[in-house]
C-alpha positions in Angstrom: -21.8 3.1 -30.5 -20.8 2.7 -26.9 -22.3 -0.2 -25.1 -24.0 0.3 -21.7 -22.2 -1.4 -18.8 -23.6 -4.7 -17.6 -25.6 -4.9 -14.5 -24.1 -6.3 -11.3 -26.5 -9.3 -11.5 -25.4 -10.2 -15.0 -21.7 -9.7 -14.1 -21.9 -12.0 -11.2 -23.9 -14.6 -13.2 -21.3 -14.5 -16.0 -18.5 -14.8 -13.4 -20.3 -17.9 -11.9 -20.6 -19.3 -15.4 -16.9 -18.7 -16.0 -16.0 -20.3 -12.7 -18.2 -23.3 -13.6 -16.6 -23.6 -17.1 -13.1 -23.5 -15.6 -14.1 -26.0 -12.9 -15.8 -28.4 -15.4 -12.9 -28.0 -17.8 -10.3 -28.9 -15.2 -12.4 -31.8 -13.9 -13.2 -33.1 -17.4 -9.6 -32.9 -18.5 -8.6 -34.8 -15.4 -11.2 -37.4 -15.8 -10.4 -37.7 -19.6 -6.7 -38.0 -18.9 -7.3 -40.5 -16.1 -9.6 -42.7 -18.2 -7.2 -42.6 -21.2 -4.2 -43.5 -18.9 -6.2 -46.4 -17.4 -7.3 -47.7 -20.7 -3.8 -47.6 -22.2 -2.3 -49.1 -19.0 -4.8 -52.0 -19.1 -4.3 -52.5 -22.8 -0.5 -52.8 -22.2 -1.0 -55.2 -19.3 -3.3 -57.3 -21.3 -0.9 -57.3 -24.2 2.0 -58.5 -22.0 -0.2 -61.1 -20.4 -1.4 -62.5 -23.7 2.2 -62.6 -25.0 3.3 -64.4 -21.9 0.4 -66.9 -22.2 1.3 -67.6 -25.8 4.9 -68.1 -24.8 3.9 -70.8 -22.3 1.7 -72.6 -24.9 4.6 -72.5 -27.4 6.9 -73.9 -24.7 4.6 -76.9 -24.2 4.8 -77.9 -27.9 7.3 -80.5 -29.1 8.4 -78.6 -32.2 7.7 -75.4 -34.2 5.9 -77.6 -36.7 3.3 -78.4 -34.1 2.2 -74.8 -34.3 1.3 -75.2 -38.0 -0.4 -78.6 -37.3 -2.6 -77.3 -34.5 -3.2 -73.5 -34.3 -6.3 -73.8 -32.2 -4.6 -73.4 -28.7 -2.8 -70.2 -29.8 -5.8 -68.7 -31.6 -8.1 -69.4 -28.7 -6.0 -67.1 -26.5 -7.2 -64.2 -28.6 -10.8 -65.2 -28.6 -13.1 -62.1 -28.3 -10.3 -59.7 -29.2 -10.6 -58.8 -32.9 -8.1 -55.9 -32.5 -5.2 -58.3 -31.8 -2.9 -59.7 -34.5 -0.6 -62.7 -33.7 2.4 -63.6 -35.9 4.7 -66.6 -35.2 7.8 -67.3 -37.2 10.1 -70.3 -37.1 13.8 -70.6 -36.6 14.5 -69.8 -40.3 12.1 -66.9 -40.3 9.3 -68.8 -42.0 5.8 -67.8 -41.0 4.1 -70.4 -38.8 1.0 -68.5 -37.8 -0.7 -65.2 -38.5 -4.2 -64.5 -37.2 -5.0 -61.4 -39.2 -3.5 -58.7 -41.4 -2.9 -55.2 -39.9 -3.7 -52.1 -41.8 0.0 -51.4 -42.1 3.0 -53.7 -41.9 4.4 -54.2 -38.4 7.9 -52.6 -37.9 10.9 -54.7 -37.0 11.6 -54.5 -33.3 14.0 -56.3 -31.0 12.7 -59.5 -29.5 12.9 -60.2 -25.8 15.1 -63.2 -25.2 13.3 -66.5 -24.2 14.9 -66.5 -20.8 13.6 -63.0 -19.9 10.2 -62.3 -18.6 8.1 -59.7 -20.5 7.4 -56.3 -18.9 5.6 -53.2 -19.8 8.9 -51.6 -20.9 9.2 -54.2 -23.7 6.1 -52.7 -25.5 6.6 -50.5 -28.5 4.4 -48.0 -30.4 3.5 -48.5 -34.0 1.2 -46.5 -36.3 -1.6 -48.1 -38.2 -3.7 -46.3 -40.7 -6.2 -45.1 -38.0 -5.5 -44.5 -34.4 -2.5 -45.8 -32.7 -1.0 -49.2 -31.9 1.2 -51.1 -29.5 3.2 -54.3 -30.1 5.6 -56.6 -28.4 8.0 -59.2 -29.8 9.5 -62.1 -27.8 11.4 -65.3 -28.4 9.9 -68.6 -27.3 11.1 -72.2 -27.3 9.1 -74.9 -29.0 10.9 -78.3 -28.5 14.1 -76.4 -27.8 13.9 -74.5 -31.1 13.5 -70.7 -31.0 10.4 -69.1 -32.5 9.6 -65.4 -32.8 6.3 -64.4 -31.3 4.9 -60.9 -32.3 1.7 -59.7 -30.8 0.2 -56.3 -31.9 -2.9 -54.4 -31.2 -4.7 -51.5 -32.9 -6.3 -48.9 -30.6 -8.8 -47.4 -33.0 -11.7 -48.7 -31.0 -10.3 -47.3 -27.8 -9.8 -43.9 -29.4 -13.3 -43.9 -30.7 -14.5 -44.5 -27.1 -12.3 -41.7 -25.8 -13.5 -39.4 -28.5 -17.1 -40.1 -27.6 -16.3 -39.6 -24.0 -14.7 -36.3 -24.8 -17.8 -35.2 -26.7 -20.0 -36.1 -23.8 -17.8 -34.2 -21.5 -18.0 -31.1 -23.6 -21.8 -31.4 -23.8 -22.0 -31.8 -20.1 -19.6 -28.8 -19.7 -21.9 -26.6 -21.9 -25.0 -27.7 -20.1 -23.4 -27.2 -16.7 -22.1 -23.7 -17.5 -25.6 -22.7 -18.8 -27.3 -24.1 -15.7 -24.7 -22.4 -13.5 -25.3 -19.1 -15.3 -29.1 -19.3 -15.0 -29.0 -20.4 -11.3 -26.4 -17.8 -10.6 -28.5 -15.1 -12.2 -31.6 -16.2 -10.2 -29.7 -16.4 -6.9 -28.0 -13.0 -7.4 -31.2 -11.4 -8.5 -32.9 -12.7 -5.4 -30.0 -11.6 -3.2 -30.1 -8.1 -4.8 -33.6 -7.4 -3.4 -31.9 -5.7 -0.4 -29.9 -3.5 -2.7 -33.0 -2.6 -4.7 -34.8 -1.8 -1.5 -31.9 0.5 -0.4 -31.9 2.2 -3.8 -35.7 2.8 -3.5 -35.2 4.4 -0.1 -32.3 6.4 -1.3 -34.4 7.7 -4.2 -37.0 9.0 -1.7 -34.3 11.3 -0.1 -34.2 14.8 -1.4 -33.2 18.3 -0.1 -36.3 18.6 1.9 -36.1 15.1 3.4 -32.4 14.9 4.4 -33.5 13.6 7.8 -34.5 10.3 6.2 -32.1 7.4 6.9 -31.7 4.0 5.4 -32.7 1.0 7.6 -29.6 -1.2 7.8 -30.7 -3.4 10.7 -32.3 -6.1 8.4 -29.8 -5.6 5.6 -27.2 -8.3 4.8 -23.8 -8.0 6.5 -22.2 -7.0 3.2 -24.6 -4.1 2.7 -24.8 -3.0 6.3 -21.5 -1.2 6.2 -22.4 0.5 3.0 -25.8 1.6 4.4 -24.1 2.9 7.6 -21.6 4.9 5.4 -24.5 6.3 3.4 -26.3 7.3 6.6 -23.2 8.9 7.8 -22.9 10.8 4.6 -26.5 12.0 5.0 -25.7 13.2 8.5 -22.8 15.2 7.1 -25.0 16.6 4.3 -27.8 17.5 6.6 -25.4 19.2 9.0 -23.8 21.0 6.0 -27.2 22.1 4.6 -28.3 23.3 8.1 -25.0 25.2 8.5 -25.3 26.6 5.0 -28.9 27.7 5.7 -27.9 29.3 9.0 -24.9 30.9 7.3 -27.1 32.4 4.6 -29.6 33.7 7.1 -26.9 35.2 9.3 -25.2 36.7 6.2 -28.4 38.2 5.0 -29.1 39.6 8.5 -25.7 41.2 8.8 -25.8 42.6 5.3 -29.2 44.0 5.9 -28.0 46.2 8.7 -25.4 48.3 6.8 -27.6 48.4 3.7 -30.6 49.7 5.7 -28.3 52.3 7.3 -27.0 53.4 3.9 -30.5 53.5 2.5 -32.1 55.4 5.4 -29.3 57.9 5.7 -29.4 58.5 1.9 -33.2 58.9 1.9 -33.0 61.4 4.8 -30.3 63.3 3.1 -32.3 63.6 -0.1 -35.5 64.6 1.6 -34.4 68.3 1.6 -31.4 70.4 0.5 -28.4 70.0 2.8 -25.2 71.9 3.5 -21.8 70.8 2.3 -20.9 69.9 5.8 -24.0 67.6 6.1 -23.2 65.9 2.9 -19.6 65.4 4.0 -20.9 63.8 7.2 -23.2 61.6 5.3 -20.4 60.4 3.0 -18.2 59.7 5.9 -20.9 57.6 7.6 -21.5 55.8 4.3 -17.8 55.1 3.9 -17.8 53.3 7.3 -20.7 51.2 6.2 -18.9 50.4 2.9 -15.8 49.4 4.8 -17.9 47.1 7.0 -19.5 45.5 3.9 -16.1 45.1 2.3 -14.7 43.4 5.4 -17.7 41.0 5.6 -17.4 40.1 1.9 -13.6 39.6 2.2 -14.0 37.4 5.3 -16.7 35.4 3.7 -14.7 34.8 0.6 -11.7 33.8 2.7 -13.7 31.2 4.5 -15.2 30.0 1.3 -11.6 29.5 -0.2 -10.6 27.6 3.0 -13.7 25.3 2.8 -12.9 24.5 -0.8 -9.2 23.9 -0.2 -8.3 26.7 -2.6 -5.9 28.5 -0.2 -2.3 27.3 -0.3 0.0 27.8 2.7 3.3 29.7 2.2 5.2 28.5 5.2 8.3 30.3 6.3 10.6 30.0 9.3 9.4 32.9 11.5 10.9 34.6 14.5 7.8 34.5 16.7 8.9 37.0 19.2 9.7 39.6 16.6 6.4 39.0 14.8 4.4 39.4 18.0 6.3 42.6 18.9 5.3 44.0 15.5 1.7 43.2 16.3 2.1 44.8 19.7 3.4 48.0 18.1 0.5 48.0 15.6 -2.2 47.8 18.3 -0.4 49.8 21.0 -2.0 53.2 20.2 -5.5 51.6 19.8 -5.1 50.0 23.2 -3.9 53.2 24.9 -6.9 55.1 23.4 -9.3 52.8 25.3 -7.2 52.6 28.4 -6.0 49.0 28.0 -2.4 47.9 28.6 -0.9 45.6 25.9 2.0 43.3 27.0 4.1 40.7 25.2 5.8 37.8 27.0 7.5 35.6 24.4 10.9 33.9 24.5 13.0 33.5 21.4 11.1 30.9 19.3 11.0 29.9 15.7 7.9 28.6 13.9 7.2 27.2 10.5 4.0 29.1 9.5 2.4 31.3 6.8 3.3 34.7 8.2 0.4 36.5 6.5 -2.2 34.0 7.9 -0.5 34.0 11.4 -0.7 37.8 11.5 -4.4 37.7 10.5 -5.3 35.2 13.2 -3.4 37.0 16.0 -4.7 40.4 14.8 -8.3 39.1 15.1 -7.7 37.7 18.6 -5.9 40.9 19.8 -8.6 43.1 18.2 -11.4 41.2 20.0 -9.4 41.2 23.3 -9.0 45.0 23.2 -12.7 45.5 22.3 -14.0 43.4 25.2 -11.4 44.5 27.8 -12.6 47.3 30.1 -10.5 50.4 30.8 -7.6 49.6 33.1 -7.5 46.0 32.0 -4.7 44.1 30.2 -4.2 42.2 27.0 -1.2 39.8 27.0 0.5 38.0 24.2 2.6 35.0 25.2 4.1 31.9 23.7 5.9 28.8 24.8 7.2 25.5 23.5 5.2 22.5 24.5 5.6 18.8 23.9 3.5 18.8 20.7 5.0 22.0 19.3 4.4 25.7 20.0 1.5 27.2 21.9 0.6 30.9 21.4 -1.8 32.6 23.8 -3.8 35.8 23.7 -5.5 36.6 27.1 -7.4 39.6 28.4 -9.1 40.6 31.6 -12.8 41.4 31.5 -16.2 39.9 31.9 -15.3 36.6 30.3 -17.5 34.3 28.3 -20.4 32.3 29.8 -19.9 28.5 29.6 -23.0 28.0 27.5 -21.4 30.1 24.7 -18.0 28.4 24.6 -19.0 25.4 22.4 -20.3 27.8 19.6 -17.8 30.7 20.0 -16.0 29.8 16.7 -19.2 29.4 14.6 -19.7 31.9 11.8 -21.8 34.9 12.7 -22.2 33.8 16.3 -21.9 36.4 19.0 -21.9 35.6 22.6 -23.0 39.2 23.4 -26.2 40.0 21.5 -26.0 43.6 22.6 -22.8 44.0 20.4 -24.4 42.5 17.3 -25.1 45.9 15.8 -21.6 47.2 16.2 -20.1 48.2 12.8 -16.7 46.7 13.6 -18.1 43.2 14.3 -19.4 40.8 11.7 -19.1 37.6 13.7 -16.4 36.0 11.5 -13.2 36.8 13.3 -13.0 33.7 15.4 -14.2 31.5 12.5 -11.3 32.8 10.5 -8.9 32.0 13.3 -10.1 28.4 13.5 -9.9 28.1 9.7 -6.3 29.3 9.7 -5.3 26.9 12.4 -6.9 24.0 10.5 -4.9 25.0 7.5 -1.7 24.7 9.6 -2.8 21.3 11.0 -3.2 22.8 14.5 -6.1 23.8 16.7 -7.5 26.7 18.6 -9.2 26.5 22.0 -10.5 29.0 24.6 -10.6 29.1 28.4 -12.7 31.7 30.1 -13.7 32.5 33.6 -16.7 34.8 33.9 -15.7 38.0 35.6 -12.0 36.9 35.4 -10.0 36.4 32.2 -10.3 34.9 28.8 -7.5 33.1 27.0 -7.4 31.9 23.4 -4.7 29.3 22.6 -3.2 28.7 19.2 -1.5 25.3 19.1 0.9 24.6 16.3 2.1 21.0 15.9 
């Protein structure tokens, strides 16, 4: 069974506990090691000092036998230290003094000569039955005769103290980690109130309340950026929903016109018997409306594929002059029929573009230009190389476009001239398709228009 992911509050509390455990472990290990080192160091220093003191007492005696006769001065040096063991042997190896018996026999180690001072380097380890031990052996002179002084110490008591100290440290570690986790949970839970407030406000937002925004003014600095990004996302969603609603309304309006035409003409034709010629005229009219519907559907699907990044470019190196001349030949007869002159002014240029999409974009611009150019006017195709790439222009003489329409001229189903909205050849998507094609190529389209003068659309390829 898959476990649910932990909440952010629990995660942060656990991370704080982990940090506390790691910190306490490091500090405890350091303190433990420091205490152990200090205890061992002081034990060694004390061992050397006691051995040196015993050496001086031995040196003040007239003979080795004086040690046997009066052991009190040597024994008193170890008063209060039950863990010490002192052994003194005479010149022949006979035992002169031994204060206690160790749990294990002492090993034989080299003795420090009588003329050399004892140092910490002269101390040796030895292993009793429990714990550890340290010992030192040195020669002393009693009445000029050498005696061997061996001083040993078992550290079992010290180890018990360290063990108890380690247990206390572990207990403090567990308590500190638990306290850190509880305090961390409480602090994080308190700090998450702002997040819960943002979540509550976000839950209140729905499709009918997209104008609601999160209040980030009083939010913590860490959440302010997230709230601002969420509000920006809501702005984009609201704009997209509004555009989608307008798009749907415009699409329904434009589809209604040809459908009403088809329905009315069909109803009229069926109202009484008709001649073959009348039925043929009806079918021809209906065919035009079907073509208009087909163009609208095709253009809408094209824009939908562009919006969803489902259209891949097929770039080719294109002779731009040859391509524009082909477009000129295609529209030349149409232009002549309406009394418009079509001209091409393009030098030899090469361009990396999708030829099909370029042809579609330029065709839309030329078709619009011919449609809105009065008889006797001119439509001109030109291109030039600029600093950023290649700029292609389609210009025409005519009434121009009013300045208030220029910002929306590329919106879907938008028409600057409402009187032309019922024309069968216009669906209001041509310029939107041009903009979409330029966006696919990473370029841009812009328009310049002088009312009563000329209008020029620029396609800028980077």
